C-alpha positions as a printed Julia matrix, in Angstrom:
65×3 Matrix{Float64}:
  0.0    0.0     0.0
  2.78   2.45    0.89
  4.63   1.88   -2.39
  1.44   2.41   -4.38
  0.75   5.68   -2.59
  4.31   6.98   -3.02
  4.28   5.94   -6.69
  1.0    7.78   -7.24
  2.34  10.93   -5.57
  5.57  10.81   -7.59
  3.7   10.12  -10.84
  1.35  13.05  -10.25
  4.31  15.32   -9.48
  6.03  14.25  -12.7
  2.95  14.59  -14.9
  1.0   17.56  -13.61
  3.43  19.42  -11.42
  6.19  21.87  -12.03
  9.11  20.19  -13.83
 11.63  21.52  -11.3
  9.64  20.13   -8.36
  9.26  16.75  -10.08
 13.01  16.62  -10.67
 13.67  17.45   -7.0
 11.39  14.61   -5.86
 13.0   12.03   -8.16
 16.47  13.32   -7.26
 15.69  12.95   -3.55
 14.45   9.42   -4.16
 17.73   8.51   -5.84
 19.76  10.02   -2.95
 17.59   8.56   -0.2
 19.61   5.35    0.42
 22.74   7.34    1.33
 20.67   9.66    3.55
 19.02   6.7     5.29
 22.38   5.02    5.81
 23.84   8.15    7.4
 20.87   8.18    9.82
 21.58   4.59   10.88
 19.02   2.72    8.78
 19.84  -0.41    6.8
 21.42   0.48    3.47
 20.14  -2.75    1.89
 16.55  -1.99    2.86
 16.86   1.59    1.59
 18.28   0.44   -1.76
 15.56  -2.19   -2.08
 12.79   0.3    -1.38
 14.28   2.84   -3.78
 14.53   0.26   -6.58
 10.92  -0.74   -5.99
  9.68   2.87   -6.04
 11.66   3.79   -9.15
 10.5    0.66  -10.99
  6.89   1.4   -10.01
  7.25   5.02  -11.11
  8.66   4.07  -14.49
  5.89   1.51  -14.97
  3.19   4.02  -13.99
  4.6    6.66  -16.31
  4.83   4.14  -19.16
  1.14   3.33  -18.67
  0.31   7.04  -19.03
  1.9    7.14  -22.48
């Protein structure tokens, strides 16, 4: 459920939002594993979650085309 919600929010930002804001959200998503690791969270879990969210985002955007 959480991945679906985050994917929907990211997709909406990429499609209907300001391009700069969409880029910032995707950029943060790509940097999140290193941020999570510096805060003491598991790097493997952060990388796994990021891969899942990016794959879901790409799939959702492909369905829009």
